N, C-alpha and C positions, 0 to 999 in steps of 0.2 A: 506494500499499500504504499502510495506518496501522497502527500499535502504540504502543501502550502501555506502560508501563516503572512498574510499581506497587511502590511504594519507601516512606520516609517522605511525600514528596511524590511525584504522579504527573508523565509528562510525555508526551504523547501528541505523537507528529509522524505527518506526510500527506508523502510524496514527489511532489513537484510537477514533477521532471524538472529539465532545465537551464537553467531558465528559471526566477526568484525570481516569485514569485506576491506581491503584496500585499494584506495585509488588510484587509477591509471588518468584520469581524466581532470586532474583538477580539483575535487570534491574533498571533502573532509569526512573523517569517521568517528562517529560519536556514539556515548551510548543513549538507547533511547530510551529504555525505561527498564527498572527493576522493580519488582514487585514485592519489595521484603529481602532484608540481610542473606537470607537460606535461599532464595529463590534466582533460578537461572537470568543472565539479564540480556535483553534484547538489544543490537545493532541496530545500526543507521547509519548512512550515509547522507552527508548533509552539504545541502550546497546555500550560500549564503548573496544577497545583492544589496548592494549599499544604499541604495538609494529606490525604496520603492513609492511609499503614498508623499515623502520627501518631495518628490518632484512635483505632484499637487501645490504640495506650499510655497514651491520658489514661484509657480505660473501666479501665486495668488498674493504672497508678501512682496516678490522682487520684481514682477512684471505689472502686476494689479491685472490680471486677467480677469479674474474672478474675485467678489469679496468675502464669500464664504467657500471650504473645501466642498461642502455638498453641489454646489453651483458645476463643479468640472465636467457630469456625465451633460447634461443639457448643452453644454458649451459643444464639447465633443462630439454629439448626435447630431448638430445641426448638419452637419456635413457629412456624404458618406464614406468619405474615403479620407486622407492625410494627402490626395493629392501630388506625391513623392513627396512629400516630408517629412524626414526619419530622426530622433532625438537619441541621443545618447548620454544620459543622463550621469555620467562619470565626474561629479562632483569632488565625490574624495577617492578618485582612483575606480577601478573595476576589480571587482570580488570574484567569485568563484561564474565560470573556471579562468579566467584570465590571471587575478592576482597580480594588477600592475597597478599599482600605487599612483605611477606618476600620470596616468590618463586624465585628461582633462574633460568638459563635458561638450557635444557635438551638435550644433543642430543644422543640419545639408540640405538641401532639395528646395529652396525658395525660391519662388517666383513671385513676379508683381500679383498674381492670383490671390497667393498664398498669406492667410488672416489667422487671428485668434484661434479661431476654431478646427482648423487645419494642425496647428502649436499643440493644442490640448489634446488632438485625437493620438498625436503621434506619441507626446508623453506619455497616453494611457497603453497606446502601443511597445512602447520601448518596456516598461516593467513585463509584457507578457512576450518580449522576444527574448529578453532575460532570462523568463524562467524556463522559455523554452530551451534556450544552451543549456540550463541545468538536468532537463527532463533527459535531453538525449544523452549529458556527460554519464547521466544513472546506468541508462540503457547499455551504452555501453559496455559500464563498469561491472555488473549483473550479468549482463547475457540475456536479459528478460525484457521485454515490450510492453510499456505501463499505459496501458489502456485509458485508464482515468485518474482524473485530478482530483485531492480529496481539497479546499478551501476554508479558510479563516481570516478574520482579522480584519479592520475597517474599514480597508479598503473594499471588501468585498460586497458591502452594501450596493456597491455601484452596478448595474446589469452590465451595462454597457461594454461595463471592463471585464467579466465574465464570459459575454458572448466572444469578445474578442480573444480572451485568451484558449477560449476553444477552438475558434479559426484560426489561429497560429500555430498552435499545440496538434491540431488534428485529435482532440478527444474528448470524449465527454469531464465537464467539469462539474464536480457535487459540491452544490453550500448546504451548511446546515444553516436551520435555522436558526439556533443557539450560533452565534458568530463568530464566538471565542470560547470555540473547544480547546484551545491549548491551555489556558487557563483550566477549564472543565476537569479537562485530561492529565493537568497534574494534580487538582483536588482528589480527583478519585483514585489514583497513582498512591497520593499519598495517605489516603484512607485504607486503601488495600495490608497496603503497606503495616500499617499500624494496627489491621484487625481491626478496624472502628467502621469497614464496608468492604462488600464484596461486588468483584464482578459477574452480575446476575444476566447470563446470555439469551435468556428466553425471556428477556423487555423487548418492545419492539421497538426498531429502530427510531430514531430522533426525524422530523418532519424535516424533507432537503428539498431543494431547488434544481435541477438538471440541466445543465446549457450544456447542449452539442452541436459540435460544428457544423454551419451552412455555409464555410467557403472554403477552400485551397487558398493558404498564403506562403505556398513553397517557395515561389518566383521572389516575392519583396525579402522573406527573410534570407534570402540567398545574396541581397542585392545588401542587405543590412549589416554581413556577414562579409561580406567584400569593405566594407566602409571601416568595422571595425578594425580586419585587418592590416587594412591599410593606413587608419590612425594612428596602429599601434608598433609602426613599424621603426 
């Protein structure tokens, strides 16, 4: 199972079971959970993205394109594409899988036609493309094709973001109605480890929304990869 948390940054984990898997494609090996001191630990591959929701804050506070973060969806949805605009929000360098602290931000493809709507949509797509890079690295490391991405975090209240994410990764994206599942999971794991709660797998799953891919973005992703590669030379 793979899950991405969309906060100020993004953190994507893929459960690899009870044996740690060492990445050869720019990811980290981490402990996913251990339900008590005498229980087996489960491990995960992790990919981190420096700038997730922070790019929305930047558009709000530095460019003044929106007054509130929640306005980003409507602004980006006013156009049906970025019209060739790409955004690499490397404000603090690039994390997984590049690990380049010297990288800096880039907006490319601007024309006289470009406006704030295209930049806003490109900013959301940038988060999705970075997620795709990590998922591809996870598939290479694990040898398993990931078919579903579970998501949580503050940014996931944005339906457009999740539809873009499904289109860009070519797989379904599942959002629980309880969007802070990372905090919930940590609380449940702590309760189980201390013996004050238990995991009841017979309980019905939490209600969720599923976003399915409607278009292919392989060509656009290839262009963005070329932009990043050239920029990092």
